[in-house]
KOLTOR-852668 format. One record per residue: residue in three letters; x, y negated, z of N, C-alpha, C, O in turn. Coordinates in steps of 0.001 Angstrom, whole numbers. Example, Ala and Ser with C-alpha at 12.3 -4.5 7.8 and 13.67 -1.06 7.14 Angstrom:
<rs>
residu npx npy npz capx capy capz cpx cpy cpz opx opy opz
ala 13190 5690 7800 12300 4500 7800 13200 3300 7800 14236 3319 8465
ser 12850 2250 7080 13670 1060 7140 12900 -30 7870 13409 -1138 8039
</rs>
This chain:
<rs>
residu npx npy npz capx capy capz cpx cpy cpz opx opy opz
unk 19984 -11330 14542 19480 -10124 13900 20688 -9315 13434 21591 -9837 12779
unk 20685 -8064 13778 21782 -7185 13372 21622 -6851 11884 20588 -6327 11470
unk 22642 -7154 11091 22545 -7011 9632 22405 -5553 9206 21689 -5262 8247
unk 23073 -4635 9897 22984 -3218 9507 21550 -2707 9691 21013 -2037 8809
unk 20936 -3020 10829 19553 -2612 11069 18605 -3249 10076 17667 -2612 9599
unk 18859 -4519 9768 18039 -5239 8792 18120 -4557 7430 17096 -4333 6784
unk 19318 -4232 6999 19513 -3591 5691 18836 -2225 5659 18145 -1896 4694
unk 19030 -1434 6702 18438 -89 6733 16916 -178 6647 16295 526 5850
unk 16325 -1030 7454 14864 -1126 7485 14286 -1666 6184 13255 -1185 5714
unk 14941 -2658 5604 14407 -3218 4359 14606 -2261 3181 13745 -2170 2306
unk 15722 -1559 3154 15956 -588 2069 14951 556 2173 14411 1003 1161
unk 14702 1027 3387 13713 2094 3563 12334 1613 3123 11588 2367 2499
unk 11991 374 3438 10702 -184 3002 10615 -205 1481 9590 170 911
unk 11673 -637 831 11685 -707 -640 11558 685 -1240 10795 882 -2186
unk 12293 1652 -706 12231 3019 -1234 10822 3588 -1077 10289 4194 -2007
unk 10219 3395 97 8855 3888 311 7884 3197 -654 7010 3849 -1226
unk 8037 1880 -836 7194 1153 -1781 7382 1646 -3205 6418 1763 -3961
unk 8621 1933 -3568 8887 2468 -4911 8219 3823 -5111 7638 4081 -6165
unk 8299 4680 -4111 7672 6002 -4225 6157 5876 -4382 5546 6580 -5185
unk 5568 4983 -3615 4123 4765 -3735 3794 4161 -5098 2826 4570 -5739
unk 4585 3198 -5540 4354 2535 -6820 4596 3424 -8020 4064 3175 -9102
unk 5394 4454 -7833 5719 5367 -8931 4454 6031 -9486 4280 6137 -10700
unk 3585 6471 -8592 2340 7095 -9035 1491 6098 -9811 914 6451 -10839
unk 1404 4864 -9339 630 3819 -10025 1239 3524 -11394 522 3291 -12367
unk 2565 3536 -11458 3275 3279 -12715 2963 4378 -13731 2705 4094 -14901
unk 2987 5643 -13276 2681 6767 -14160 1265 6667 -14722 1015 7103 -15846
unk 357 6111 -13971 -1028 5972 -14422 -1238 4714 -15255 -2346 4459 -15727
unk -177 3924 -15440 -279 2732 -16270 -1016 1584 -15614 -1594 740 -16300
unk -1002 1544 -14299 -1672 455 -13582 -775 -773 -13568 449 -662 -13638
unk -1393 -1943 -13477 -625 -3188 -13498 261 -3331 -12271 1385 -3822 -12378
unk -219 -2917 -11124 573 -2984 -9891 1290 -1647 -9737 703 -661 -9291
unk 2568 -1628 -10113 3329 -382 -10083 4543 -473 -9192 4471 -931 -8052
unk 5657 -30 -9733 6906 55 -8970 7296 -1242 -8278 7452 -1277 -7057
unk 7450 -2292 -9046 7935 -3558 -8476 6968 -4129 -7458 7380 -4576 -6388
unk 5698 -4118 -7780 4705 -4702 -6871 4735 -4009 -5515 4805 -4669 -4478
unk 4683 -2701 -5523 4628 -1959 -4267 5943 -2071 -3492 5936 -2162 -2264
unk 7048 -2065 -4198 8344 -2230 -3521 8446 -3610 -2885 8912 -3742 -1753
unk 8012 -4640 -3609 8082 -6002 -3076 7108 -6226 -1923 7434 -6931 -968
unk 5932 -5641 -2001 4967 -5762 -905 5538 -5114 354 5471 -5696 1437
unk 6094 -3920 217 6688 -3233 1370 7883 -4021 1917 8042 -4145 3131
unk 8707 -4546 1033 9859 -5347 1457 9407 -6593 2208 9903 -6878 3298
unk 8481 -7324 1637 7996 -8546 2269 7401 -8282 3637 7674 -9012 4590
unk 6587 -7240 3739 5974 -6900 5028 7036 -6576 6062 6938 -7000 7213
unk 8055 -5822 5655 9108 -5462 6617 9902 -6689 7059 10262 -6802 8231
unk 10174 -7595 6146 10925 -8814 6503 10121 -9678 7475 10680 -10201 8439
unk 8825 -9832 7236 8007 -10625 8159 7990 -10002 9558 8053 -10715 10559
unk 7905 -8676 9622 7927 -8003 10926 9293 -8196 11587 9372 -8497 12778
unk 10356 -8024 10820 11704 -8205 11376 11908 -9631 11888 12522 -9834 12936
unk 11402 -10600 11163 11502 -11987 11623 10722 -12206 12914 11192 -12890 13823
unk 9538 -11626 12987 8723 -11808 14189 9387 -11174 15409 9255 -11678 16524
unk 10099 -10072 15198 10772 -9411 16311 11887 -10271 16910 12300 -10052 18049
unk 12364 -11232 16154 13393 -12140 16671 12851 -13022 17800 13626 -13573 18581
unk 11550 -13154 17887 10931 -13994 18909 10355 -13176 20064 9701 -13724 20951
unk 10596 -11885 20052 10069 -10998 21088 10553 -11451 22466 11737 -11718 22672
unk 9624 -11528 23384 9963 -11900 24749 9936 -13390 25032 10003 -13805 26189
unk 9838 -14198 23985 9789 -15643 24193 8368 -16060 24564 7391 -15408 24197
unk 8285 -17151 25293 6989 -17654 25708 6149 -18020 24480 6641 -18628 23529
unk 4907 -17646 24523 3926 -17913 23456 4199 -17128 22174 3601 -17418 21139
unk 5088 -16146 22227 5335 -15313 21047 4429 -14083 21113 4337 -13419 22145
unk 3777 -13800 20017 2869 -12657 19946 3133 -11928 18628 2770 -12405 17553
unk 3767 -10770 18735 4136 -10001 17535 2905 -9572 16732 2964 -9449 15509
unk 1806 -9350 17426 619 -8871 16719 48 -9929 15782 -647 -9591 14823
unk 327 -11181 16040 -180 -12244 15148 474 -12147 13779 -196 -12311 12759
unk 1768 -11884 13745 2452 -11748 12452 1914 -10522 11722 1648 -10574 10521
unk 1756 -9432 12445 1222 -8216 11843 -165 -8476 11250 -457 -8053 10132
unk -1005 -9165 11997 -2358 -9439 11486 -2320 -10362 10274 -3138 -10213 9366
unk -1400 -11298 10240 -1308 -12211 9096 -791 -11493 7847 -1194 -11825 6733
unk 90 -10519 8025 539 -9698 6889 -671 -8967 6314 -864 -8927 5099
unk -1472 -8396 7188 -2658 -7656 6745 -3615 -8574 5984 -4131 -8204 4930
unk -3843 -9745 6512 -4752 -10700 5854 -4183 -11151 4501 -4903 -11197 3504
unk -2906 -11476 4477 -2281 -11921 3226 -2334 -10864 2146 -2591 -11174 983
unk -2096 -9626 2517 -2153 -8540 1546 -3587 -8321 1089 -3819 -7901 -45
unk -4535 -8596 1945 -5944 -8506 1544 -6253 -9434 385 -7009 -9077 -519
unk -5669 -10628 408 -5879 -11571 -700 -5236 -11062 -1987 -5824 -11178 -3063
unk -4045 -10504 -1883 -3391 -9941 -3076 -4227 -8787 -3627 -4473 -8700 -4830
unk -4653 -7911 -2729 -5470 -6768 -3151 -6767 -7205 -3802 -7203 -6617 -4792
unk -7382 -8235 -3248 -8641 -8725 -3822 -8449 -9189 -5258 -9361 -9082 -6078
unk -7285 -9695 -5554 -6991 -10149 -6908 -6877 -9023 -7916 -6921 -9266 -9122
unk -6732 -7791 -7440 -6620 -6656 -8361 -7973 -6022 -8672 -8078 -5171 -9554
unk -9001 -6438 -7947 -10333 -5836 -8113 -11142 -6652 -9120 -11297 -7865 -8976
unk -11653 -5965 -10141 -12431 -6636 -11180 -13668 -5818 -11522 -13647 -4588 -11492
unk -14726 -6512 -11842 -15957 -5853 -12265 -16013 -5883 -13788 -15926 -6941 -14411
unk -16157 -4709 -14363 -16283 -4595 -15817 -17578 -3875 -16118 -17684 -2657 -15970
unk -18559 -4648 -16541 -19879 -4065 -16769 -20451 -3588 -15450 -20566 -4354 -14493
unk -20809 -2314 -15408 -21324 -1749 -14166 -20215 -1109 -13336 -20459 -672 -12211
unk -19017 -1050 -13872 -17898 -428 -13177 -17078 -1457 -12415 -17016 -2627 -12792
unk -16453 -1001 -11338 -15524 -1819 -10568 -14153 -1153 -10682 -14000 31 -10385
unk -13167 -1925 -11113 -11815 -1398 -11288 -10853 -2070 -10320 -11046 -3221 -9929
unk -9834 -1349 -9946 -8775 -1913 -9123 -8895 -1643 -7634 -8029 -2052 -6860
unk -9955 -961 -7221 -10119 -685 -5795 -8989 180 -5250 -8453 -100 -4178
unk -8628 1220 -5978 -7557 2102 -5526 -6227 1371 -5518 -5424 1556 -4603
unk -5985 546 -6519 -4748 -232 -6547 -4695 -1187 -5359 -3651 -1322 -4720
unk -5793 -1840 -5062 -5838 -2750 -3912 -5565 -1998 -2616 -4799 -2458 -1769
unk -6192 -846 -2470 -5981 -47 -1259 -4537 442 -1169 -3968 530 -81
unk -3958 755 -2315 -2572 1228 -2336 -1606 101 -1991 -612 330 -1302
unk -1883 -1093 -2454 -1058 -2252 -2082 -1131 -2470 -574 -119 -2762 63
unk -2295 -2331 -18 -2482 -2467 1425 -1650 -1419 2172 -1016 -1721 3183
unk -1661 -182 1658 -870 891 2271 631 628 2133 1401 958 3036
unk 1048 42 1022 2462 -313 860 2879 -1352 1892 3992 -1298 2416
unk 2005 -2283 2180 2288 -3270 3222 2387 -2581 4579 3247 -2922 5391
unk 1518 -1625 4820 1561 -881 6086 2888 -145 6235 3482 -129 7313
unk 3345 464 5146 4626 1172 5167 5764 180 5438 6698 486 6180
unk 5678 -992 4840 6683 -2019 5104 6691 -2446 6561 7752 -2654 7149
unk 5507 -2575 7140 5409 -2930 8563 6023 -1824 9427 6751 -2102 10380
unk 5724 -583 9089 6328 533 9823 7852 472 9745 8539 713 10738
unk 8374 152 8573 9827 42 8402 10388 -1075 9275 11424 -912 9919
unk 9698 -2201 9291 10151 -3320 10110 10240 -2970 11586 11136 -3436 12290
unk 9312 -2153 12046 9317 -1728 13446 10219 -522 13682 10463 -145 14827
unk 10716 85 12602 11629 1221 12739 10949 2558 12955 11543 3460 13545
unk 9726 2705 12497 8987 3966 12629 9238 4837 11401 8397 4910 10505
unk 10384 5491 11360 10823 6208 10162 10020 7475 9886 9675 7734 8733
unk 9713 8266 10902 8921 9492 10691 7529 9130 10163 6985 9800 9285
unk 6981 8077 10712 5656 7637 10296 5655 7155 8848 4675 7336 8125
unk 6766 6538 8430 6894 6080 7037 6811 7268 6093 6107 7224 5084
unk 7530 8325 6426 7526 9528 5589 6105 10096 5512 5633 10445 4431
unk 5431 10186 6649 4076 10723 6678 3113 9861 5864 2379 10380 5023
unk 3110 8564 6104 2161 7675 5415 2453 7632 3916 1527 7682 3106
unk 3722 7539 3543 4079 7523 2120 3601 8803 1448 3027 8758 360
unk 3832 9929 2084 3373 11208 1540 1866 11279 1413 1343 11786 420
unk 1166 10773 2417 -300 10786 2369 -843 9894 1260 -1797 10264 575
unk -246 8730 1081 -699 7825 17 -495 8479 -1350 -1380 8431 -2205
unk 654 9079 -1548 933 9748 -2823 -29 10916 -3020 -553 11114 -4116
unk -262 11685 -1965 -1196 12815 -2044 -2601 12335 -2431 -3224 12872 -3346
unk -3076 11330 -1728 -4424 10820 -1996 -4522 10295 -3429 -5468 10621 -4147
unk -3552 9488 -3842 -3618 8892 -5180 -3422 9908 -6291 -4095 9836 -7319
unk -2524 10839 -6104 -2209 11768 -7188 -3159 12956 -7212 -3811 13216 -8223
unk -3235 13667 -6110 -3997 14913 -6106 -5504 14704 -5964 -6294 15384 -6619
unk -5888 13779 -5122 -7322 13576 -4955 -7955 12883 -6150 -9166 12984 -6350
unk -7153 12177 -6954 -7723 11569 -8160 -8137 12651 -9158 -9099 12477 -9906
unk -7415 13755 -9165 -7805 14870 -10041 -9135 15463 -9588 -9999 15770 -10410
unk -9291 15621 -8281 -10550 16118 -7739 -11679 15139 -8031 -12782 15542 -8400
unk -11397 13859 -7863 -12398 12821 -8121 -12867 12865 -9576 -14063 12754 -9846
unk -11935 13025 -10508 -12304 13100 -11936 -13235 14272 -12197 -14221 14144 -12923
unk -12916 15419 -11597 -13771 16602 -11788 -15171 16352 -11243 -16166 16696 -11881
unk -15240 15756 -10068 -16546 15478 -9468 -17352 14486 -10303 -18565 14638 -10452
unk -16686 13479 -10842 -17363 12485 -11691 -17870 13147 -12969 -19004 12908 -13385
unk -17031 13983 -13596 -17448 14687 -14810 -18647 15589 -14535 -19583 15650 -15332
unk -18613 16286 -13405 -19721 17171 -13030 -20995 16357 -12810 -22079 16769 -13221
unk -20859 15209 -12165 -22007 14343 -11909 -22595 13804 -13214 -23814 13739 -13369
unk -21727 13418 -14149 -22196 12914 -15447 -22949 13996 -16211 -23956 13716 -16861
unk -22458 15233 -16133 -23119 16341 -16811 -24511 16571 -16227 -25465 16825 -16962
unk -24622 16481 -14903 -25915 16663 -14248 -26897 15568 -14658 -28066 15845 -14929
unk -26416 14319 -14701 -27277 13207 -15094 -27695 13325 -16555 -28823 12985 -16912
unk -26796 13802 -17389 -27125 13947 -18803 -28201 15026 -18985 -29117 14866 -19792
unk -28083 16117 -18234 -29077 17181 -18323 -30449 16686 -17854 -31470 17057 -18433
unk -30478 15858 -16816 -31735 15334 -16321 -32406 14427 -17344 -33633 14412 -17442
unk -31617 13667 -18110 -32165 12782 -19144 -32726 13564 -20316 -33706 13154 -20938
unk -32093 14700 -20613 -32529 15510 -21761 -33747 16275 -21382 -34284 17024 -22198
</rs>
């Protein structure tokens, strides 16, 4: 494994994970900067390791990719909790999953795609959450009027 390529890909994964985690950190979520950076780093390292076996008999790169996805699913599931009638942690779980995806992209060297996906995750989490709050408030007002 070429060390320069390894360093570049893993550092890019960490930076993308940090950017994604920054929004979660600002919102005071438990899974913030470190979690997202480490998830992206881990995913990129697993992909980089799997690429070392490319071309060998019985080697299948997609198996490692699928196992990263499954493993992150378990981590994400641990962030989801039911509190009364509300469910919390769904967005954090989905964001952790996206951080793993960004790490996988880094491992494969898809740099333009990393920028796009990281930007989209930040956009969805930051800007669409404001829209979501407005829609929820509007819905609550409508339900309250119906009760009165």
